[in-house]
C-alpha positions as CSV (number, residue, x, y, z in Angstrom):
1,M,-142.3,-30.0,-60.7
2,Y,-141.4,-33.3,-60.0
3,W,-142.1,-35.4,-63.4
4,S,-144.1,-38.0,-62.0
5,K,-146.5,-35.6,-60.3
6,Y,-146.5,-33.6,-63.9
7,F,-147.8,-34.2,-66.8
8,I,-146.1,-34.5,-70.3
9,P,-147.7,-37.3,-72.4
10,T,-144.1,-37.9,-74.9
11,L,-144.4,-40.1,-77.9
12,K,-142.2,-42.8,-79.4
13,E,-143.3,-42.7,-82.8
14,V,-143.9,-40.2,-85.1
15,P,-147.9,-39.3,-84.8
16,A,-149.7,-39.9,-88.5
17,G,-150.1,-37.7,-90.9
18,T,-147.4,-34.8,-89.6
19,E,-145.6,-32.9,-92.7
20,A,-143.5,-30.5,-90.7
21,V,-141.2,-30.7,-88.0
22,S,-143.1,-29.0,-86.0
23,H,-145.8,-30.9,-85.9
24,R,-144.2,-33.6,-85.2
25,L,-142.3,-32.7,-82.4
26,S,-145.0,-30.4,-80.7
27,L,-147.0,-34.0,-80.6
28,R,-144.0,-36.2,-79.3
29,A,-142.8,-33.6,-76.4
30,G,-146.3,-33.5,-75.2
31,L,-146.8,-29.8,-76.4
32,V,-150.0,-29.9,-77.8
33,N,-152.9,-32.6,-78.4
34,M,-155.4,-32.4,-81.3
35,L,-159.1,-32.3,-80.7
36,T,-160.2,-31.7,-85.2
37,S,-158.2,-31.0,-87.5
38,G,-156.8,-27.4,-86.9
39,V,-157.7,-27.2,-83.5
40,Y,-154.9,-28.3,-80.6
41,S,-155.1,-28.2,-77.2
42,Y,-152.3,-26.7,-75.6
43,L,-150.7,-29.5,-72.1
44,P,-148.8,-28.2,-69.9
45,L,-145.3,-28.1,-71.3
46,G,-147.0,-26.3,-74.3
47,Y,-148.3,-24.2,-72.0
48,R,-145.6,-23.1,-70.4
49,V,-143.7,-21.9,-73.5
50,L,-147.0,-19.9,-74.7
51,S,-146.9,-18.1,-71.4
52,R,-143.0,-17.3,-71.9
53,V,-144.2,-15.5,-75.0
54,E,-146.8,-13.7,-74.3
55,N,-144.5,-12.5,-71.3
56,I,-142.2,-11.7,-73.7
57,I,-144.5,-9.6,-75.2
58,R,-146.1,-8.1,-72.4
59,E,-142.9,-6.4,-71.4
60,E,-142.0,-5.4,-75.0
61,M,-145.6,-3.5,-75.5
62,N,-145.6,-2.3,-72.0
63,A,-142.3,-1.0,-72.4
64,I,-143.2,1.5,-74.7
65,G,-146.6,2.4,-73.5
66,C,-149.0,0.2,-74.7
67,H,-152.2,-0.7,-72.6
68,E,-153.2,-4.5,-72.4
69,L,-156.8,-4.9,-72.7
70,L,-159.1,-8.2,-73.7
71,M,-162.2,-7.7,-76.0
72,P,-164.7,-10.4,-76.6
73,A,-164.4,-13.3,-79.1
74,L,-168.5,-12.5,-80.1
75,H,-169.1,-10.4,-81.9
76,P,-172.4,-8.9,-84.0
77,I,-172.0,-8.9,-87.7
78,D,-173.1,-5.7,-88.5
79,I,-170.1,-3.7,-86.5
80,W,-168.4,-5.9,-89.5
81,K,-171.2,-4.6,-92.4
82,K,-170.3,-1.0,-91.6
83,T,-166.1,-1.5,-92.7
84,G,-167.4,-4.2,-96.2
85,R,-165.2,-6.4,-93.8
86,D,-167.6,-8.8,-93.3
87,A,-168.0,-9.5,-97.2
88,T,-163.9,-9.6,-97.4
89,L,-163.7,-11.5,-95.4
90,K,-166.6,-13.8,-95.9
91,E,-164.5,-17.2,-97.0
92,V,-162.9,-17.4,-93.3
93,M,-165.4,-15.9,-91.1
94,I,-167.1,-18.2,-88.7
95,T,-170.4,-17.7,-88.6
96,F,-174.3,-18.1,-86.6
97,D,-177.7,-17.0,-85.8
98,N,-178.2,-16.7,-81.9
99,K,-181.0,-17.4,-80.3
100,K,-182.6,-13.7,-80.7
101,G,-182.2,-14.5,-84.0
102,Q,-179.1,-12.1,-84.2
103,R,-176.2,-12.8,-87.0
104,M,-173.0,-13.5,-85.0
105,C,-169.7,-14.1,-85.7
106,L,-166.3,-15.3,-83.9
107,G,-163.7,-13.2,-83.8
108,P,-161.2,-13.0,-86.6
109,T,-159.7,-10.5,-85.8
110,H,-160.8,-6.8,-84.0
111,E,-159.5,-3.7,-86.1
112,E,-163.6,-2.5,-86.0
113,I,-164.4,-4.0,-81.8
114,I,-161.0,-1.7,-80.9
115,T,-162.4,1.0,-83.4
116,D,-165.6,0.8,-81.6
117,I,-163.6,1.1,-78.1
118,V,-162.1,4.0,-78.7
119,R,-165.3,5.8,-81.0
120,Q,-167.1,6.0,-77.3
121,F,-164.4,7.1,-75.4
122,V,-161.9,9.1,-76.8
123,K,-163.5,12.9,-78.0
124,S,-160.7,15.1,-77.2
125,Y,-157.0,15.6,-79.0
126,R,-156.3,15.5,-75.6
127,Q,-156.8,11.8,-75.0
128,L,-154.6,11.2,-78.0
129,P,-152.1,9.3,-78.6
130,V,-153.2,6.4,-77.2
131,T,-152.1,2.4,-78.0
132,L,-154.0,-0.6,-76.4
133,Y,-153.4,-4.3,-77.3
134,Q,-154.8,-7.7,-76.6
135,I,-153.7,-11.1,-76.3
136,Q,-156.5,-12.8,-77.6
137,T,-157.2,-16.5,-79.5
138,K,-158.8,-15.2,-83.0
139,F,-160.7,-18.4,-85.4
140,R,-161.2,-18.5,-89.0
141,D,-162.6,-21.1,-90.9
142,E,-159.9,-22.4,-93.0
143,I,-160.5,-24.7,-95.7
144,R,-156.8,-26.7,-95.9
145,T,-155.2,-26.4,-92.4
146,R,-151.4,-27.4,-92.5
147,F,-148.9,-28.3,-89.9
148,G,-150.4,-27.9,-86.7
149,I,-150.6,-24.6,-85.3
150,V,-148.9,-23.0,-88.2
151,R,-152.6,-22.6,-90.0
152,A,-155.0,-23.4,-87.4
153,C,-158.6,-22.6,-87.5
154,E,-158.2,-21.3,-84.2
155,F,-155.2,-19.8,-82.7
156,I,-153.5,-16.8,-80.7
157,M,-152.6,-13.6,-81.8
158,K,-151.1,-10.5,-80.0
159,D,-152.7,-7.2,-82.1
160,A,-152.0,-3.2,-80.6
161,Y,-153.9,-0.4,-82.1
162,S,-152.2,2.9,-81.9
163,F,-154.8,5.7,-82.1
164,D,-153.2,9.0,-83.0
165,R,-154.6,12.9,-84.1
166,D,-152.1,13.1,-86.9
167,G,-150.1,10.7,-89.5
168,E,-146.6,12.6,-87.5
169,G,-148.1,10.4,-84.1
170,L,-148.7,7.4,-86.4
171,K,-145.2,7.4,-88.1
172,K,-143.5,7.4,-84.5
173,N,-145.9,4.9,-82.7
174,Y,-145.2,2.4,-85.8
175,D,-141.4,2.8,-85.3
176,L,-142.4,2.4,-81.8
177,Q,-143.8,-1.0,-82.7
178,L,-141.5,-1.8,-85.2
179,Q,-138.3,-1.5,-83.0
180,A,-140.2,-3.9,-80.1
181,Y,-141.2,-6.6,-82.4
182,Q,-137.8,-6.8,-83.6
183,R,-137.1,-7.3,-79.6
184,I,-140.0,-9.2,-79.0
185,F,-138.6,-11.7,-81.6
186,K,-134.5,-12.2,-80.5
187,R,-135.5,-12.4,-77.0
188,C,-137.8,-15.3,-78.4
189,G,-134.4,-16.4,-80.8
190,L,-135.7,-15.6,-84.2
191,E,-133.6,-14.2,-86.7
192,M,-136.0,-12.2,-88.7
193,I,-136.8,-11.1,-91.8
194,V,-138.5,-7.4,-92.0
195,V,-139.8,-7.1,-95.5
196,S,-142.3,-4.3,-97.4
197,A,-145.7,-5.4,-97.6
198,D,-149.0,-5.6,-99.1
199,S,-151.9,-4.6,-97.4
200,G,-154.2,-6.3,-99.2
201,A,-157.6,-6.8,-96.5
202,M,-156.7,-4.6,-93.6
203,G,-156.4,-1.4,-95.8
204,G,-153.9,1.3,-94.9
205,S,-150.9,2.5,-97.5
206,V,-147.6,1.4,-95.6
207,S,-147.1,-1.8,-93.9
208,H,-144.4,-4.5,-93.1
209,E,-143.8,-8.0,-92.7
210,F,-141.8,-10.5,-90.1
211,L,-140.9,-13.1,-91.6
212,V,-138.7,-16.3,-90.7
213,A,-136.7,-18.7,-93.0
214,A,-138.5,-22.2,-92.5
215,P,-138.7,-25.3,-94.7
216,I,-142.4,-25.3,-94.4
217,G,-143.0,-21.5,-95.1
218,E,-145.9,-20.2,-97.3
219,D,-144.1,-16.7,-98.2
220,A,-141.3,-16.4,-100.2
221,V,-138.9,-13.3,-100.5
222,W,-135.6,-12.5,-102.0
223,V,-132.3,-11.5,-100.3
224,N,-129.7,-9.7,-101.7
225,K,-126.2,-11.6,-101.3
226,D,-123.8,-8.9,-101.8
227,D,-126.4,-5.6,-99.5
228,G,-128.4,-7.5,-97.9
229,R,-131.5,-6.3,-99.7
230,I,-135.2,-7.8,-99.0
231,I,-137.9,-8.0,-101.3
232,K,-141.0,-10.1,-101.5
233,D,-141.4,-12.3,-104.0
234,E,-144.5,-11.6,-105.6
235,E,-144.5,-13.5,-108.7
236,G,-141.5,-16.4,-108.7
237,K,-139.8,-14.3,-111.0
238,E,-136.2,-14.1,-110.0
239,P,-134.3,-10.3,-109.9
240,Q,-131.0,-9.5,-111.4
241,G,-128.2,-10.0,-110.0
242,N,-126.5,-11.6,-106.8
243,W,-129.9,-12.6,-104.6
244,E,-130.8,-15.9,-102.9
245,R,-134.2,-17.3,-102.4
246,K,-135.8,-18.0,-99.0
247,V,-139.0,-19.6,-98.7
248,A,-140.7,-18.4,-94.7
249,I,-143.5,-18.3,-92.1
250,E,-144.8,-14.9,-91.5
251,L,-144.7,-14.1,-87.3
252,G,-146.0,-10.8,-87.5
253,H,-147.6,-7.9,-89.7
254,I,-148.2,-4.1,-88.6
255,F,-150.0,-1.5,-91.0
256,Q,-150.2,2.3,-91.0
257,L,-154.4,1.9,-91.5
258,G,-154.9,5.2,-91.3
259,T,-158.6,6.6,-91.7
260,K,-159.9,3.4,-92.9
261,Y,-161.6,2.4,-89.7
262,S,-162.2,5.3,-87.8
263,Q,-164.3,7.4,-91.1
264,S,-166.5,4.0,-91.1
265,L,-167.1,4.0,-87.9
266,G,-167.6,7.8,-86.8
267,A,-164.1,7.6,-84.7
268,T,-163.3,11.0,-84.7
269,F,-161.6,13.6,-82.3
270,L,-162.0,17.6,-81.6
271,D,-158.9,19.1,-82.7
272,E,-157.4,22.3,-80.7
273,N,-159.6,24.7,-83.2
274,G,-162.5,22.6,-82.3
275,Q,-162.9,20.6,-85.6
276,T,-164.0,17.2,-86.0
277,K,-161.5,15.1,-87.3
278,P,-161.4,11.5,-87.6
279,I,-158.5,9.2,-85.9
280,I,-155.9,8.3,-87.5
281,M,-154.9,4.7,-86.8
282,G,-152.5,1.6,-87.2
283,C,-152.3,-2.1,-85.9
284,Y,-149.6,-4.9,-85.3
285,G,-150.3,-8.3,-85.2
286,I,-148.2,-11.5,-83.7
287,G,-149.4,-15.0,-84.6
288,V,-148.0,-15.6,-80.7
289,S,-148.8,-20.0,-81.3
290,R,-147.6,-19.7,-85.1
291,L,-144.4,-18.2,-83.4
292,I,-143.6,-21.0,-81.5
293,A,-144.1,-23.6,-84.2
294,A,-141.3,-20.9,-86.1
295,V,-138.8,-21.9,-83.0
296,I,-139.2,-25.2,-83.0
297,E,-139.3,-25.5,-87.0
298,V,-135.6,-23.6,-86.4
299,N,-134.3,-25.3,-83.2
300,N,-134.5,-28.9,-83.6
301,D,-132.1,-32.1,-83.8
302,A,-132.7,-35.5,-85.6
303,E,-133.7,-36.3,-81.1
304,G,-135.8,-33.5,-80.6
305,I,-136.4,-30.3,-79.4
306,I,-134.0,-27.4,-78.6
307,W,-135.9,-24.6,-77.1
308,P,-133.9,-20.8,-76.4
309,K,-133.4,-20.3,-73.1
310,E,-136.1,-17.4,-72.9
311,I,-139.0,-18.8,-73.7
312,A,-138.1,-23.2,-73.0
313,P,-140.5,-24.3,-70.6
314,F,-138.2,-24.9,-67.9
315,D,-134.4,-23.4,-67.4
316,V,-133.3,-26.4,-66.2
317,E,-133.6,-30.3,-66.0
318,I,-131.6,-32.2,-63.4
319,L,-131.7,-35.9,-64.5
320,P,-131.0,-38.8,-62.0
321,V,-129.6,-42.0,-64.0
322,Q,-130.9,-43.4,-61.3
323,A,-134.0,-43.2,-59.2
324,S,-133.3,-46.2,-56.7
325,D,-130.4,-44.6,-55.7
326,S,-130.6,-43.0,-52.4
327,A,-127.4,-40.7,-52.7
328,S,-128.3,-39.8,-56.3
329,M,-132.1,-39.0,-55.6
330,A,-130.7,-36.8,-52.2
331,L,-128.2,-34.8,-54.0
332,A,-131.2,-33.9,-57.0
333,E,-133.4,-32.8,-54.7
334,K,-130.7,-30.5,-53.2
335,Y,-129.7,-28.8,-56.7
336,Y,-134.0,-28.8,-56.9
337,Q,-134.1,-26.7,-54.0
338,E,-131.3,-24.4,-55.0
339,L,-131.9,-23.5,-58.2
340,R,-135.5,-22.8,-57.1
341,Q,-134.3,-20.7,-54.7
342,A,-132.3,-18.6,-57.3
343,G,-135.1,-18.1,-59.6
344,L,-135.2,-20.8,-62.0
345,E,-138.0,-23.2,-63.2
346,V,-136.2,-26.7,-62.3
347,L,-137.6,-29.9,-64.0
348,L,-136.9,-33.1,-62.2
349,D,-137.4,-36.2,-63.6
350,D,-137.9,-38.9,-61.1
351,R,-139.3,-41.3,-62.7
352,D,-138.0,-44.8,-62.6
353,E,-137.1,-45.5,-65.7
354,S,-134.3,-46.9,-67.9
355,A,-131.7,-44.3,-68.8
356,G,-132.7,-44.8,-71.8
357,R,-135.8,-44.0,-71.7
358,K,-135.0,-40.7,-69.3
359,F,-132.2,-39.4,-71.6
360,N,-134.8,-39.3,-74.7
361,D,-137.5,-37.8,-73.3
362,A,-134.6,-35.3,-71.9
363,D,-133.8,-34.6,-76.0
364,L,-137.1,-34.6,-76.7
365,I,-138.9,-31.7,-74.4
366,G,-135.6,-29.9,-75.2
367,I,-134.7,-27.7,-71.9
368,P,-131.3,-25.7,-72.6
369,L,-129.6,-26.8,-69.6
370,R,-129.2,-30.4,-68.4
371,V,-128.0,-31.6,-65.0
372,I,-126.9,-35.5,-64.6
373,I,-126.2,-37.5,-61.5
374,G,-125.1,-40.9,-62.1
375,K,-123.7,-43.2,-59.3
376,R,-120.1,-44.2,-61.6
377,M,-119.5,-40.2,-61.9
378,L,-120.6,-39.4,-58.3
379,A,-118.0,-42.3,-56.8
380,H,-115.8,-39.2,-57.8
381,N,-117.5,-36.6,-56.6
382,Q,-118.4,-35.3,-60.2
383,V,-121.5,-34.4,-61.1
384,E,-122.3,-33.6,-65.9
385,I,-124.0,-30.8,-66.9
386,K,-125.4,-30.7,-70.4
387,L,-125.9,-28.2,-73.1
388,R,-128.9,-29.2,-74.9
389,R,-128.0,-26.8,-78.1
390,N,-124.6,-28.2,-78.8
391,G,-124.0,-31.6,-77.0
392,Q,-121.4,-30.3,-74.9
393,V,-120.9,-31.7,-71.7
394,V,-119.5,-29.9,-68.7
395,V,-118.0,-32.0,-65.7
396,V,-118.5,-29.9,-62.6
397,N,-117.7,-30.9,-58.8
398,K,-121.0,-32.2,-57.2
399,D,-120.5,-28.9,-54.9
400,E,-120.7,-26.3,-57.4
401,V,-123.3,-27.2,-59.4
402,S,-125.8,-24.8,-58.7
403,Q,-123.2,-21.6,-58.9
404,E,-122.2,-23.6,-62.6
405,I,-126.0,-23.4,-63.3
406,L,-126.0,-20.0,-62.8
407,K,-122.5,-19.5,-65.1
408,L,-124.5,-20.9,-68.3
409,R,-127.8,-19.4,-67.8
410,T,-125.5,-16.7,-69.1
411,L,-124.3,-17.7,-72.4
């Protein structure tokens, strides 16, 4: 992709009213744009990051036998009344009457909808287990939106739902999801805190939260410095012993739901003896859009974002210092074609801008590897490669750049 032909509206100034680092940088780097409080557009650079995160999630979900579907965002309120959650979630649910006078809502989550689907099509123990998931927009009328896409009214979530014949099957699926979540977050460059949690309005018995320590966190945990144990900070009281308190952002929550929804909605199956039994359920959520903000919160410096390599919008940025120099641009084009043929996503900054503007923008958007082509170095047949994470600069022969980039990608 050529920068001059792309849409990356970077900002020099810090936008007013932004409390969080991730909010400031996501606006300044041209990742998102606010339509109104709590409602954001994902601009091309931000959408590339979002797509990469979603692809990681899909790979890990598919690897454990989950099947992707897409459910509607528009729900009749009647289905929510069957579980009583029309009242439980009343404060955040966005409701209205359609032209037929039917009461509707925009889905804040999808337990009722997925259970209704399975109720219609799963009739026998032979059809179990099955796990279905989607990546979809949710809607919650948050009273206090905060920190940009961290707490928004419209947000993207991965929600998966397992359906089993017994508790043993549920535990197996639950453990598979827990392990997959750990792989997902690790691939996104995050060090997670996993803690037992209250099931709250979701219901069920066992649940775990996945948290990442960050200054803007709305949750808190105590971490034991001696043995690494983690407990949720429920009342602000420090436990006895050698503990450290950390604030954190919740990025994922998984639940062993049991029969809460299947009984309310009539999702049953016939066992091998012909007896009717309720399906045993689990649900597993990841805040996809919130995850992006969390990554920025823990991967930044004074100059901008430092993307982990698996979710960066591009793998490499090629930066010819002088766009007016034909030799520099010819070499930039050569690297661009070679690296793309090698399967990398490449951004070439072909703008006729000052070197300072180009370097500042490069630091701001945070692509992991940067090839810098300058006339002074080129006079000695050399080119610089800069690693965004640690600022290290590697000087290489101009004919060995592509090979060196591929080597550095593996580190």
